[in-house]
C-alpha positions in Angstrom: -5.6 -67.7 -2.8 -4.5 -69.4 -5.8 -1.7 -69.8 -7.3 0.3 -66.6 -6.4 4.5 -67.5 -6.5 5.3 -64.6 -8.5 5.0 -62.8 -5.3 6.0 -64.6 -2.9 9.2 -66.7 -3.3 11.4 -63.7 -2.9 10.3 -62.3 0.1 13.5 -62.4 1.7 14.9 -59.7 -0.8 12.9 -57.2 0.0 10.3 -56.3 2.3 7.8 -53.7 3.1 7.7 -51.1 5.7 6.7 -52.5 9.3 6.4 -49.5 10.6 3.3 -49.7 12.5 3.6 -53.1 13.0 4.6 -54.3 16.9 7.8 -55.8 17.1 7.0 -59.9 17.1 8.8 -62.3 19.8 11.8 -63.7 18.1 11.6 -67.6 19.0 15.4 -67.9 17.9 15.3 -71.2 20.2 12.5 -73.0 17.9 14.8 -72.1 15.1 17.8 -73.5 16.0 16.0 -76.7 17.3 14.6 -77.2 14.1 17.9 -75.9 11.8 17.7 -78.5 9.5 14.2 -78.6 8.8 14.7 -75.2 8.3 17.4 -76.0 5.7 15.6 -78.3 4.0 12.7 -76.3 3.5 14.8 -73.5 1.9 16.5 -75.7 -0.4 13.5 -78.0 -1.3 11.4 -74.1 -2.1 14.1 -73.5 -4.6 13.9 -70.2 -3.5 15.6 -67.2 -5.4 17.3 -66.0 -2.1 18.4 -69.6 -1.6 22.3 -68.7 -1.0 21.3 -65.6 1.1 18.5 -67.8 3.1 21.2 -70.9 3.5 24.2 -68.5 4.9 22.1 -66.3 7.0 20.6 -69.4 8.7 23.6 -71.3 9.3 25.3 -68.0 10.9 22.4 -67.9 13.5 24.1 -70.5 16.3 27.3 -68.0 16.1 25.1 -65.2 16.7 22.8 -66.3 19.3 25.8 -67.4 21.5 27.5 -63.3 20.9 24.3 -62.4 22.0 24.5 -64.4 25.4 27.8 -64.0 25.4 27.1 -59.7 25.4 24.5 -60.1 27.7 27.0 -61.3 30.5 29.6 -58.6 29.6 26.8 -55.9 29.9 25.1 -57.5 33.6 28.8 -57.7 34.4 29.3 -53.8 33.5 26.0 -52.8 34.8 26.9 -54.6 38.2 30.4 -52.9 38.6 28.8 -49.5 37.7 26.0 -49.7 40.2 28.7 -50.8 42.8 30.7 -48.3 42.0 27.4 -45.8 42.4 26.3 -47.4 45.4 30.6 -46.5 46.5 30.0 -42.8 45.8 26.8 -42.5 47.6 28.3 -43.8 50.4 31.3 -41.8 50.7 31.0 -38.5 48.6 34.5 -38.1 48.8 35.3 -40.8 46.8 33.6 -39.2 43.6 36.4 -37.2 41.9 38.6 -40.6 41.8 35.8 -43.0 40.4 34.3 -40.6 38.2 36.8 -41.8 35.1 35.9 -45.5 36.0 32.3 -45.0 36.0 32.6 -43.4 32.7 34.4 -46.2 31.4 31.6 -48.2 32.4 29.0 -46.3 31.0 31.0 -45.8 27.6 31.9 -50.0 28.1 27.9 -50.3 28.4 27.2 -48.3 25.0 29.2 -50.2 23.2 28.0 -53.0 24.4 24.3 -52.5 23.6 24.6 -50.9 20.4 26.5 -54.2 19.2 23.9 -56.4 20.4 21.3 -54.5 19.1 22.9 -54.6 15.6 23.1 -58.3 16.1 19.8 -58.8 17.4 18.3 -56.9 14.1 20.3 -59.1 12.1 18.8 -61.9 13.9 15.2 -61.1 13.7 16.2 -59.9 9.5 17.2 -63.8 9.2 13.9 -65.5 11.8 11.3 -63.2 9.6 12.7 -64.0 6.1 12.5 -67.4 6.5 9.9 -69.8 4.5 8.0 -72.2 6.5 8.7 -75.4 7.5 7.5 -77.9 4.7 4.6 -80.9 6.3 6.4 -84.3 5.6 3.7 -85.2 3.1 4.5 -82.2 1.0 6.0 -84.2 -2.2 9.6 -82.8 -3.4 9.5 -81.5 -6.7 6.3 -82.9 -8.7 2.3 -82.2 -7.2 0.5 -85.9 -6.2 -2.8 -86.2 -7.6 -4.8 -86.8 -4.4 -8.5 -86.9 -6.0 -10.6 -86.9 -9.3 -13.7 -84.9 -9.7 -16.4 -85.6 -12.1 -16.3 -87.8 -15.3 -14.5 -85.6 -18.3 -17.1 -84.0 -20.6 -16.1 -83.8 -24.3 -17.5 -80.7 -25.8 -18.4 -81.1 -29.8 -17.0 -77.6 -30.9 -13.0 -76.3 -30.7 -13.9 -72.7 -30.1 -12.0 -71.3 -26.6 -13.9 -69.6 -24.2 -13.1 -65.6 -25.8 -14.2 -66.8 -29.1 -17.4 -67.7 -27.8 -18.1 -65.5 -25.5 -16.9 -62.4 -28.1 -19.6 -63.9 -30.7 -22.3 -63.7 -28.0 -21.6 -60.2 -26.5 -20.5 -61.5 -23.0 -16.9 -60.7 -23.1 -15.1 -57.9 -24.5 -11.4 -57.5 -24.6 -10.6 -55.1 -27.4 -12.2 -52.2 -25.7 -10.6 -53.1 -22.6 -7.6 -53.2 -23.5 -8.1 -49.3 -25.1 -9.3 -48.7 -21.2 -7.5 -49.9 -19.0 -4.5 -51.8 -21.1 -3.8 -56.1 -21.9 -5.1 -58.6 -19.4 -8.0 -56.5 -19.1 -11.7 -57.4 -19.8 -15.3 -56.2 -19.6 -18.1 -58.8 -18.7 -21.4 -58.2 -20.4 -25.1 -59.3 -19.9 -24.9 -62.5 -18.9 -21.3 -63.0 -18.8 -21.7 -60.3 -16.2 -24.5 -62.2 -14.7 -22.7 -65.5 -14.6 -20.0 -63.7 -12.3 -22.7 -62.7 -9.9 -24.3 -65.8 -9.8 -20.9 -67.2 -8.9 -20.1 -65.1 -6.0 -23.7 -65.7 -4.6 -23.9 -69.3 -5.0 -20.0 -69.5 -3.0 -20.7 -67.0 -0.2 -24.0 -68.6 0.6 -23.0 -72.4 0.4 -20.3 -71.2 2.6 -22.2 -69.4 5.4 -24.4 -72.6 5.5 -24.3 -75.4 7.4 -22.3 -77.6 8.0 -19.7 -74.9 6.7 -20.7 -71.9 8.7 -18.4 -69.5 7.7 -18.9 -65.7 8.6 -19.4 -63.2 5.6 -17.2 -60.4 5.3 -16.7 -57.6 2.4 -13.4 -56.6 3.2 -11.4 -53.6 1.8 -9.0 -54.2 -1.1 -6.8 -51.5 -0.4 -4.3 -52.1 2.7 -1.2 -51.0 4.5 2.0 -52.5 2.6 2.7 -53.8 6.3 -0.2 -55.9 6.2 0.4 -57.3 2.8 4.2 -57.8 3.7 3.0 -60.1 7.0 1.1 -62.0 5.1 4.2 -63.4 3.0 3.1 -61.5 -0.1 6.3 -58.9 -1.4 6.0 -56.3 -3.8 8.2 -57.9 -6.6 8.3 -60.7 -8.2 11.3 -63.6 -8.8 12.3 -61.4 -11.7 12.7 -58.3 -9.3 9.7 -56.5 -11.1 6.9 -54.8 -9.7 3.8 -56.9 -8.9 2.0 -55.1 -6.2 -0.1 -52.1 -7.4 1.1 -49.6 -4.9 -1.0 -46.0 -4.6 2.0 -44.9 -2.5 5.2 -45.7 -0.2 2.2 -46.8 2.5 -0.5 -48.3 0.5 -1.5 -51.2 -1.7 -4.3 -52.9 -3.5 -4.6 -56.7 -2.6 -3.8 -59.4 -4.7 -6.0 -61.3 -2.6 -8.7 -61.1 -0.2 -6.5 -63.3 2.1 -4.4 -60.4 3.2 -7.2 -58.3 4.5 -8.6 -61.0 6.2 -5.7 -62.2 7.6 -5.3 -58.1 8.8 -9.1 -58.6 10.8 -7.2 -60.5 13.1 -4.4 -57.8 13.5 -2.7 -57.3 17.1 -6.2 -59.2 18.3 -6.2 -62.2 21.1 -9.0 -64.4 19.9 -11.7 -66.2 21.6 -12.4 -69.3 20.3 -15.9 -69.9 21.6 -17.0 -73.7 20.8 -14.5 -75.8 22.7 -15.5 -78.7 20.3 -14.7 -76.6 17.4 -12.2 -73.9 18.2 -12.4 -72.5 14.6 -13.1 -69.1 13.6 -14.2 -68.9 9.5 -15.0 -66.2 7.6 -15.6 -65.4 3.6 -14.7 -62.5 1.7 -15.6 -61.6 -1.4 -13.3 -58.8 -2.9 -11.5 -57.2 -6.4 -7.9 -58.5 -6.5 -5.3 -56.6 -8.5 -2.3 -58.6 -9.6 0.2 -56.7 -11.9 1.6 -60.2 -13.1 4.6 -58.7 -14.8 6.6 -60.8 -17.4 3.7 -63.1 -17.2 2.8 -62.8 -20.8 2.1 -65.9 -22.8 -0.6 -68.4 -24.2 -2.0 -69.4 -21.1 -2.7 -65.3 -20.6 -5.6 -65.2 -23.4 -8.8 -64.0 -22.2 -9.1 -64.8 -18.6 -7.2 -67.1 -17.7 -4.4 -64.6 -15.7 -5.7 -61.1 -15.7 -4.8 -58.0 -13.7 -8.1 -57.1 -11.5 -10.8 -60.0 -11.1 -13.2 -61.0 -8.4 -12.7 -63.8 -6.2 -14.5 -65.4 -2.7 -11.5 -66.5 -0.5 -12.2 -68.6 2.8 -9.9 -67.7 6.1 -9.7 -69.8 9.2 -7.8 -68.9 12.7 -7.6 -72.0 14.6 -5.6 -73.6 17.5 -2.3 -75.4 16.1 -3.8 -79.0 17.2 -7.0 -78.3 14.6 -5.0 -77.2 11.3 -4.6 -80.3 9.5 -8.3 -80.9 9.9 -9.1 -77.5 9.4 -7.0 -77.8 5.7 -9.5 -81.2 5.1 -12.3 -79.2 5.4 -11.4 -76.6 3.3 -10.0 -79.0 0.4 -13.4 -80.7 0.9 -15.6 -77.6 0.4 -13.5 -76.8 -2.4 -13.8 -80.0 -4.0 -18.3 -79.9 -3.3 -17.8 -76.8 -5.5 -16.0 -78.0 -8.4 -18.3 -81.2 -7.8 -21.7 -79.2 -8.5 -20.4 -77.3 -11.0 -20.2 -80.4 -13.2 -16.6 -79.7 -13.9 -13.6 -82.5 -14.5 -11.0 -81.8 -12.4 -8.2 -83.5 -10.4 -6.8 -82.4 -6.5 -3.4 -81.8 -6.3 -0.8 -82.0 -2.9 1.5 -79.4 -4.2 5.3 -80.2 -4.1 7.8 -77.9 -2.1 9.0 -75.8 -5.0 5.5 -74.5 -5.6 4.3 -73.6 -2.1 5.3 -69.7 -0.9 7.0 -68.8 2.3 3.5 -68.7 4.1 3.0 -72.1 3.1 3.5 -75.2 5.3 1.0 -77.9 3.1 -0.9 -76.8 -0.2 -3.7 -78.0 -2.3 -4.6 -77.0 -5.7 -7.4 -77.9 -7.6 -7.2 -78.0 -11.3 -10.2 -78.2 -13.9 -10.0 -79.2 -17.2 -10.2 -76.4 -19.8 -10.7 -77.6 -23.7 -9.6 -74.3 -24.9 -6.6 -74.5 -23.3 -6.3 -78.4 -24.2 -5.1 -78.8 -20.4 -6.0 -78.1 -16.6 -5.9 -74.7 -15.5 -5.4 -74.1 -11.8 -8.9 -72.5 -9.6 -8.4 -72.8 -6.4 -6.1 -73.4 -3.9 -5.9 -74.1 -0.3 -3.1 -73.7 2.1 -2.2 -74.4 6.3 -0.2 -71.7 7.0 0.7 -72.2 10.5 2.2 -69.4 12.8 3.8 -67.8 9.8 1.5 -64.7 9.2 -0.3 -64.6 13.3 3.4 -64.2 14.5 3.6 -60.9 12.2 0.7 -59.8 12.9 0.5 -60.4 16.3 -2.6 -62.6 16.2 -2.9 -64.7 19.3 -5.2 -67.1 21.9 -5.4 -68.3 25.3 -4.8 -71.6 25.3 -6.3 -73.8 28.6 -3.2 -72.8 30.8 -4.1 -69.2 30.3 -0.8 -69.0 28.1 -0.8 -66.4 25.1 -0.3 -68.5 21.7 -0.3 -67.3 18.2 -3.1 -68.8 16.4 -2.6 -70.9 13.1 -3.8 -69.5 9.8 -5.6 -71.1 6.7 -6.8 -69.9 3.3 -8.6 -71.3 0.4 -10.4 -70.5 -2.8 -14.0 -70.6 -2.8 -14.4 -69.1 -6.2 -12.1 -67.7 -8.8 -14.5 -66.3 -10.9 -12.8 -65.2 -14.1 -11.3 -68.7 -14.5 -14.5 -70.9 -13.3 -16.3 -69.0 -15.9 -14.1 -69.7 -18.4 -13.9 -73.2 -17.8 -17.6 -73.4 -17.8 -18.2 -71.8 -21.0 -15.5 -74.3 -22.5 -16.8 -77.0 -21.5 -20.4 -76.6 -21.3 -21.4 -74.5 -24.9 -22.9 -76.5 -27.7 -22.5 -75.2 -30.9 -25.3 -76.8 -31.8 -27.3 -74.5 -30.7 -24.9 -71.7 -30.1 -26.2 -71.9 -26.3 -23.9 -72.3 -22.7 -25.7 -74.6 -20.3 -25.6 -73.2 -17.0 -24.9 -76.1 -14.0 -27.8 -76.9 -12.0 -26.5 -75.1 -9.1 -26.4 -71.7 -10.8 -29.8 -71.9 -12.3 -31.6 -69.6 -9.0 -28.9 -67.5 -9.2 -29.0 -67.0 -13.2 -33.1 -65.6 -12.6 -34.2 -69.4 -13.3 -32.0 -69.2 -16.6 -31.1 -73.0 -17.5 -28.9 -71.6 -20.8 -27.3 -68.1 -22.2 
């Protein structure tokens, strides 16, 4: 998924219904053993609910000790009650004498259980709302450039993609605004064909060896609980609606990452090849983002829109292979951008740009002449077991024990933004033509220019 922090950084405040999901196993001992790291993760991410999360985290040890104390009291009451019931069974004449004591113990048991259940719910809510930990290499506040891709091309024009595509009849924003409102668009003729070419090229490349992804067309409409479990919340940091909801239970996905992750919902995965214990899927879908409050210069044209096509990569793996899998995702994305001839930089993203699910994230930003700056076109994230824990996606380790799988995701093709970049970088004003990258020519019926 590419940057979607508007949806995920307020995750601790409001969560969608999870009624159909199994109650996750809470590993409170792990949190307590890493409480300083969780504290650091919350602070470095700059979360909206930072104070609330830190306060709840601080209370966890005390609540955990109280749960243990309540368990001891419950066991004591149960033993006393069992002993009295055995006495009654052995001597019926003692029934009238012992009934008040048995009733009192039952009453104590009920109160203790209600207290324990309320406390357990508070612990679960705190646990589920915690962000992921941070990889040691994640920068604190500024992205770190880890690679450059291709040399910068200087176009012989000063037009942006809207000017170029509108003039050439490839894009219609005015009619789209009448039809669907702002941040909508029609791609026409060569513009539409370019979208199809980018989708087919990225899918074919992902499915070929050595990448070996399995192609999926996932649903774009999912239960809100699935969206929530992947770390997306219906509201952004300003409390504005971000997820398009059809009713109280269903929503339109903001990225195929959500429905691809849900493909592993309540499953035990079998990693057939021990030498490569990774399951990899590539999915194409329409994506829907309200983008409320995100108006501004960067929203002009195709850069930030409500509905668009995107090709997404999604992986499950055993924990020990997650870091290598993230590097493979990054390498695939670099290959895509490099093959398209676009000038770009690869960034190790800082903690304050990571959403709750991400342990580590790479972004790729492409040079966009119309903006006069770089614009993000892809990201790749290692989410560890953040999503699998909530979706109950597990695997059996070599000892036969169940563990939560690790999930990773990455953008294969953010179609509108790549179209934007191709048009602005490869339009030749002297010929009024847009050069098609060589790798896309076979997908454009052999046309080398639009």
